[in-house]
C-alpha positions in Angstrom: 140.6 220.2 167.0 143.1 222.3 169.0 145.4 220.7 171.5 146.6 222.6 174.5 150.0 222.0 175.9 152.5 223.7 178.3 153.3 226.4 175.9 149.7 226.7 174.8 150.6 226.2 171.1 147.8 225.2 168.6 148.6 222.2 166.4 146.5 221.0 163.3 146.4 217.4 162.0 146.1 217.3 158.2 144.1 214.0 158.3 141.1 213.2 160.5 140.7 209.6 161.7 137.2 208.1 161.5 137.2 207.5 165.2 137.6 211.3 165.8 134.2 212.0 164.2 131.2 211.7 166.4 128.4 210.9 164.1 125.2 212.4 165.2 122.2 210.6 163.7 120.5 213.9 163.8 122.9 215.1 161.1 122.1 212.4 158.6 119.4 214.4 156.9 122.0 217.0 156.1 124.0 214.5 153.8 123.1 213.5 150.3 123.0 209.8 150.7 122.6 209.2 146.9 126.1 210.6 146.6 127.3 208.4 149.4 127.7 211.4 151.7 127.9 210.6 155.3 129.1 207.0 154.5 132.3 205.3 155.2 134.4 203.4 152.4 135.0 199.8 153.1 138.3 198.4 151.7 138.4 195.2 149.5 139.1 192.0 151.4 142.3 189.9 150.9 140.1 187.0 149.6 138.9 189.2 146.7 142.4 189.8 145.6 143.3 186.2 145.7 140.2 185.1 143.7 140.9 187.7 141.0 144.4 186.4 140.7 143.2 182.8 140.3 140.9 183.7 137.5 143.7 185.6 135.7 145.9 182.5 136.0 143.3 180.2 134.6 142.7 182.4 131.5 146.5 182.5 130.9 146.8 178.7 131.2 143.9 178.2 128.7 145.4 180.7 126.2 148.9 179.2 126.5 147.4 175.6 126.1 145.5 176.6 123.0 148.6 178.3 121.5 150.6 175.1 122.1 147.9 173.1 120.4 147.8 175.3 117.4 151.5 175.9 117.0 153.0 172.6 118.1 150.6 169.7 118.4 148.5 170.5 115.2 150.6 173.1 113.6 151.4 171.1 110.5 147.8 170.2 109.9 146.5 173.7 110.2 149.3 175.0 108.1 148.3 172.6 105.3 144.7 173.7 105.6 145.6 177.3 105.5 147.3 176.8 102.1 143.9 175.8 100.8 142.3 179.0 102.1 143.6 180.8 99.0 142.2 182.4 95.9 142.4 179.8 93.1 141.9 180.4 89.4 138.9 178.5 87.8 137.8 178.4 84.2 135.0 180.6 83.0 133.7 178.7 80.0 132.9 180.6 76.8 129.6 180.0 75.0 130.3 178.3 71.7 128.8 180.0 68.7 125.4 178.8 67.6 124.8 177.4 64.1 121.7 178.2 62.0 120.4 177.4 58.6 119.9 180.0 55.9 116.5 181.0 57.3 117.6 181.3 60.9 116.4 177.9 62.0 118.6 176.6 64.9 120.8 173.6 63.9 123.1 173.7 67.0 122.0 175.4 70.2 123.7 175.7 73.6 122.7 174.4 77.1 124.6 175.3 80.2 125.5 172.3 82.4 125.8 172.3 86.3 129.6 172.2 85.8 129.4 175.6 84.0 130.4 174.7 80.5 128.0 175.0 77.6 126.8 171.7 76.1 126.0 171.5 72.4 122.5 170.5 71.4 122.1 169.3 67.8 118.5 169.8 66.9 118.5 168.2 63.4 119.9 164.7 63.2 119.6 164.5 59.4 122.4 167.1 59.1 125.0 165.5 61.4 127.3 164.7 58.4 127.6 168.5 57.9 127.7 169.7 61.5 130.0 167.0 62.9 130.5 166.8 66.7 132.7 168.1 69.6 134.7 166.8 72.6 133.9 168.3 76.0 136.2 169.5 78.8 137.7 166.7 80.9 138.3 166.3 84.7 140.9 164.4 86.6 140.1 162.1 89.5 140.1 165.0 91.9 137.4 166.8 89.9 139.8 169.4 88.5 139.6 170.3 84.8 142.8 169.4 82.9 141.2 170.0 79.5 139.0 173.1 79.4 138.3 173.4 75.7 135.3 172.3 73.7 136.9 171.2 70.5 135.3 170.4 67.1 136.2 167.0 65.9 134.4 166.7 62.6 132.3 168.6 60.1 131.6 172.4 60.4 132.4 172.1 64.1 136.0 171.2 63.1 136.4 173.4 60.1 135.2 176.5 62.0 136.4 175.6 65.4 138.4 178.8 66.1 135.5 181.0 65.1 132.9 179.0 67.0 135.0 178.4 70.1 135.6 181.9 71.4 138.0 182.1 74.4 137.5 180.9 78.0 137.9 183.4 80.8 139.4 183.1 84.4 137.2 182.9 87.5 138.9 183.6 90.9 137.3 181.4 93.6 138.1 181.7 97.3 137.4 178.6 99.4 137.8 177.9 103.1 139.7 174.9 104.4 136.6 172.7 104.1 136.1 173.5 100.4 133.3 175.9 100.9 133.2 178.8 98.5 133.7 182.1 100.3 133.7 184.4 97.3 134.2 184.4 93.6 134.6 186.9 90.8 135.8 187.1 87.2 139.2 188.4 86.6 139.2 187.7 82.8 135.8 187.5 81.2 135.0 184.8 78.7 134.7 185.8 75.0 131.8 183.9 73.4 132.2 182.4 70.0 130.8 183.8 66.8 127.5 182.5 65.4 127.5 180.8 62.0 124.8 180.9 59.4 125.0 178.0 56.8 123.7 178.0 53.3 121.7 174.8 54.1 117.9 175.0 54.0 116.5 172.4 56.6 113.4 172.0 54.5 115.4 170.9 51.5 117.7 168.8 53.7 114.8 166.9 55.3 113.0 166.3 52.1 116.1 164.9 50.4 117.1 162.8 53.4 113.6 161.3 53.8 113.5 160.4 50.1 116.9 158.7 50.2 116.2 156.9 53.5 112.9 155.5 52.4 114.2 154.2 49.1 117.4 152.8 50.7 115.5 150.9 53.3 112.9 149.7 50.9 115.1 148.0 48.2 117.6 147.9 50.1 120.5 150.0 49.0 123.6 150.2 51.2 123.2 153.9 51.5 122.8 157.1 49.5 123.9 160.7 49.1 122.2 163.8 47.8 123.1 167.3 46.8 121.1 170.4 46.0 123.3 173.4 45.0 122.9 176.8 43.5 124.4 176.7 40.0 125.6 180.3 40.1 126.9 180.8 43.6 127.8 177.3 44.7 125.7 177.6 47.9 124.7 174.2 49.1 121.0 173.9 50.0 121.1 170.2 50.9 124.0 167.8 51.5 122.6 164.4 52.5 124.5 161.3 53.6 122.6 158.2 54.6 123.0 156.5 57.0 124.6 159.0 59.4 125.4 159.3 63.1 123.8 161.4 65.8 126.1 164.3 66.7 124.5 164.4 70.2 125.6 160.8 70.9 129.2 161.2 69.7 129.7 164.5 71.5 128.4 163.1 74.8 130.2 159.8 74.4 127.2 157.6 74.8 125.3 155.4 74.9 128.2 153.1 74.4 126.2 150.5 72.5 125.0 153.0 70.0 128.6 154.2 69.3 129.7 150.5 69.0 127.0 150.0 66.5 128.3 152.9 64.4 131.7 151.3 64.3 130.5 147.9 63.2 127.8 149.0 60.7 128.9 147.8 57.3 127.2 150.8 55.7 130.0 153.1 56.9 128.1 155.5 59.1 131.0 157.9 59.5 131.5 158.3 55.7 130.3 161.7 54.5 129.2 160.2 51.2 128.7 163.4 49.1 132.2 164.7 50.0 134.3 161.7 50.8 132.6 158.9 48.9 134.3 157.8 45.6 131.9 156.0 43.1 132.1 154.7 39.7 130.0 157.3 37.8 128.7 155.4 34.8 126.8 157.4 32.2 126.6 160.7 34.2 130.0 161.5 32.6 128.5 161.6 29.1 127.4 165.3 29.3 131.0 166.3 30.2 132.4 164.1 27.4 129.9 165.6 24.9 130.8 169.1 25.9 134.5 168.5 25.2 134.0 166.7 21.9 131.6 169.4 20.6 134.0 172.2 21.7 136.9 170.5 19.9 134.9 169.7 16.8 135.5 166.0 17.2 131.9 165.4 16.5 128.9 167.4 15.4 125.6 167.4 17.2 123.7 166.2 14.1 125.9 163.2 13.4 123.7 160.1 13.6 124.4 156.4 14.0 122.3 153.3 14.2 122.7 151.8 17.6 121.9 148.1 17.3 122.9 147.4 20.8 126.7 146.7 20.4 129.8 147.4 18.3 132.5 144.9 17.4 136.2 145.6 17.3 138.8 143.2 15.7 140.7 141.1 18.2 144.4 141.2 17.3 145.0 138.0 19.3 142.1 136.0 17.7 140.7 137.5 14.5 138.0 134.8 14.5 136.5 136.2 17.7 136.2 140.0 17.6 135.6 141.9 20.7 132.0 143.0 21.3 131.1 146.1 23.3 127.5 146.0 24.2 125.0 148.7 25.0 122.2 148.5 27.6 119.7 148.2 24.8 119.4 148.8 21.0 118.3 152.4 20.7 118.2 152.7 16.9 119.0 155.8 14.9 120.2 158.6 17.2 122.1 161.9 17.1 124.1 163.4 20.0 121.1 164.9 21.8 119.2 161.6 21.7 122.3 159.7 22.7 122.5 161.9 25.8 118.7 161.5 26.4 118.7 157.7 26.1 122.3 157.2 27.5 123.6 155.4 24.5 126.8 153.5 25.3 127.5 152.8 21.6 127.4 156.5 20.7 129.8 157.4 23.4 132.2 154.5 22.6 132.5 156.3 19.3 132.8 159.8 20.8 135.4 158.7 23.3 137.5 156.2 21.4 136.3 156.5 17.8 134.7 153.8 15.6 134.8 153.2 11.9 135.1 156.5 10.1 134.3 158.6 13.2 137.3 159.9 15.0 137.1 159.9 18.9 138.6 162.1 21.5 141.1 159.4 22.6 142.1 158.7 26.2 144.4 161.8 26.6 141.8 164.3 25.5 139.1 162.5 27.3 141.2 162.6 30.5 141.8 166.3 29.9 138.1 167.2 29.6 137.2 165.2 32.7 139.9 167.3 34.5 138.6 170.5 33.0 135.2 169.9 34.6 136.9 169.2 37.9 136.9 165.5 38.3 140.3 165.1 39.9 140.5 168.1 42.2 138.9 168.7 45.5 136.1 171.3 45.3 137.3 173.2 48.3 134.1 172.9 50.3 134.4 173.8 54.0 134.5 170.3 55.3 137.4 168.2 56.4 138.6 165.1 54.6 137.3 165.8 51.1 138.2 163.2 48.5 139.1 163.8 44.9 138.3 161.6 41.9 140.6 159.3 39.9 140.9 158.8 36.2 142.7 155.8 34.6 145.5 156.4 32.1 147.8 154.2 30.0 150.7 155.1 32.3 148.7 154.1 35.4 147.6 150.8 33.9 151.1 149.9 32.8 152.6 150.7 36.2 150.0 148.9 38.2 149.2 145.9 36.0 152.1 145.6 33.6 149.6 145.5 30.7 149.4 148.0 27.9 146.3 150.2 27.3 143.9 149.1 24.6 140.8 150.5 22.9 138.5 148.7 25.2 139.9 150.6 28.1 139.1 153.9 26.4 135.6 152.8 25.6 134.9 151.8 29.2 136.4 155.1 30.5 134.2 157.0 28.0 131.0 155.6 29.6 132.3 156.2 33.2 133.3 152.6 33.9 136.6 150.8 34.2 138.6 152.5 37.0 136.9 156.0 36.9 135.9 157.3 40.3 134.4 160.6 41.3 132.7 162.1 44.3 129.0 163.2 44.1 130.1 166.8 44.9 132.5 166.8 41.9 129.7 165.7 39.7 127.4 168.5 41.1 130.1 171.1 40.2 130.5 169.6 36.7 126.8 169.6 35.9 126.4 173.1 37.4 129.1 174.3 34.9 126.9 172.9 32.0 123.8 174.6 33.5 125.3 178.0 34.1 127.1 178.3 30.8 130.7 177.3 31.7 131.6 178.4 35.2 133.2 175.9 37.5 131.9 177.3 40.8 133.3 176.5 44.3 130.7 174.7 46.5 130.2 176.5 49.8 128.2 175.8 53.0 128.2 179.4 54.1 125.3 181.7 53.4 126.0 184.7 51.2 129.7 183.7 50.8 131.4 185.5 47.9 131.0 183.3 44.8 134.3 181.8 43.7 135.0 179.8 40.5 136.6 179.9 37.1 135.4 179.8 33.5 136.2 176.6 31.6 137.1 176.3 27.9 133.8 174.8 26.8 132.0 176.6 24.0 128.6 178.1 24.9 127.1 176.4 21.8 128.4 173.0 22.9 126.9 173.5 26.4 123.6 174.5 24.9 123.4 171.3 22.9 124.2 169.2 26.0 121.5 171.0 27.9 119.0 170.3 25.2 120.0 166.6 25.3 119.4 166.5 29.0 116.0 168.1 28.7 115.1 165.4 26.1 116.2 162.9 28.7 113.4 164.0 31.0 110.8 164.4 28.2 111.4 161.0 26.6 114.7 159.4 27.8 116.1 157.7 30.9 114.9 160.5 33.2 111.3 160.4 32.1 110.2 159.6 35.6 110.5 163.3 36.4 108.4 164.5 33.4 105.1 164.3 35.2 106.0 167.1 37.7 103.7 169.8 36.5 105.3 172.6 38.6 108.8 172.5 37.1 110.7 171.7 33.9 113.8 169.6 34.6 116.8 168.6 32.6 118.4 165.4 33.7 120.8 162.5 33.2 121.0 159.0 34.7 123.9 156.7 35.3 124.2 153.0 36.3 127.5 151.7 37.4 127.7 147.9 37.7 129.5 146.4 40.7 130.5 143.0 41.9 132.2 140.0 40.3 129.1 139.1 38.3 127.6 142.6 38.1 125.2 141.6 40.8 125.1 145.1 42.3 125.0 148.7 41.0 125.1 152.3 41.9 122.2 154.4 40.6 122.9 158.0 39.7 120.5 160.8 38.8 121.8 164.3 38.0 120.4 167.4 36.5 119.3 171.0 36.9 116.1 173.1 37.1 114.2 175.1 36.0 115.4 174.2 32.5 114.8 177.6 31.0 116.6 179.6 33.6 118.8 177.1 35.6 119.0 177.9 39.3 119.8 174.6 41.0 121.7 171.4 40.3 120.8 168.1 41.9 122.8 164.9 42.3 121.7 161.6 44.0 123.6 158.4 44.3 121.8 155.3 45.5 124.7 153.0 46.6 125.2 149.3 46.1 121.7 148.1 45.3 120.7 144.7 43.8 120.8 144.3 40.0 117.4 144.1 38.4 115.8 146.6 40.7 113.6 149.1 38.8 113.7 151.9 41.4 116.8 154.1 41.6 117.9 157.7 41.6 115.0 159.0 39.6 112.5 157.6 42.0 114.3 159.2 44.9 114.4 162.6 43.1 110.7 162.4 42.3 109.9 161.9 46.0 112.2 164.8 46.8 110.7 167.2 44.3 107.2 166.6 45.4 108.1 167.0 49.1 110.1 170.1 48.5 107.3 171.7 46.4 104.9 171.1 49.3 107.2 172.7 51.9 109.2 175.3 49.9 107.4 176.1 46.6 109.7 179.1 46.0 112.4 176.7 44.7 110.2 176.2 41.6 109.2 179.8 40.8 
């Protein structure tokens, strides 16, 4: 408002003090009270400023205290924990390849465990000697895997481990300090193994296993082995070893008492008999010997002798006591075919070592023909630890005993005795060569594998005579127990190898092929270490097998 002074000059104050305003209540309606018009501002009190400062100070103290705790008091502890809060590589287990029989029946399947690796499930215990078993990944005391591989330790699992195993992948896992998984993801995917289809037919395998098991337990025999093989391709349809182990037990490592029982069982549960077992063959070598002698012309098929049950040979050390080599019985007049059919020892003494005016092969040529039919070489089957046969020779005898070879050693070698040893699989290959016309095939456990083998120097005419003699063996000879099978014509040969200091035990062999007219399959069975005098042997087991196989798989006989 204007101020009047002496010079009457008007002065204006730029700021009006509140006390210069005379508020008239009547003017209130003229202000917008919602916008605080007509109201005075009230300044903050000093106490408010002080309270706000105290709160700020408390917050700062808390923050500083927490920082001291984290960085100084517990810094080392939290630093160690933080190291665990990282991405760590874990294993992503590959699925091992499945194994199936020739018809697609599962032999080995897979089952994922809570730990993430794939456990093997063996569905057919009668085939464990073929499949083998595996070892599983192993953990240390902290639960970390130090062995991440599933490894085949025996059988097909070992032979085809690389193909079946595949390759493990890498799994990145993020965990917090308490071990809780925050996230995970695959950085390298696993590559599953390749499936494998075997030549085995589980129907034939089961039928053969049951026949051998029942006879073995009944007599008892210490064990047994059986083979059914395609004579042209070498594909194995059945490969039995009794007794055998359970692959599930050995792979899982328990029960411990079962595994301990395997180790102490005198029947050698771990021995894969058809492939690793070495046996004195006895008379099943005679078809091989006859094939060689006929091929060389050492003997003719129609040459006959009168088998009176023994032959005598002069004793150079005591002429008054000639050496007598006996037969299992007096067979009478026989030619080569009948000698095969009735398993004449006297006839094959003559064929192998000569007698009277009949020249024999002699030990060197006998040894050569045994080798020609594969008696001393592994067959090459896809299983680890295959054994190969042994043939005695004059050099071997002199080196090991210091005694010279004599004619009696040749005679005994000619009938599969003395120190001769072969595997059942070697015998199967040799008989297959007689059945198929002279091809020594390579046995295989893989379905549709390319056939491998080599032709041997046995004449077709000689092999035909031997096949005829084996057919007579079923019709009227030592294999006559198979003659009543109306659904198939079989050609066969038996063998009995005496064991023990007093010949109180024996191995019973039965070998042959079928159908006779057009051979497709060779069979071999060995019943091992049975008591002498027992009337039931390999032929009985084969009869049971053929009947069972005909009921479940009649196409084998068509």
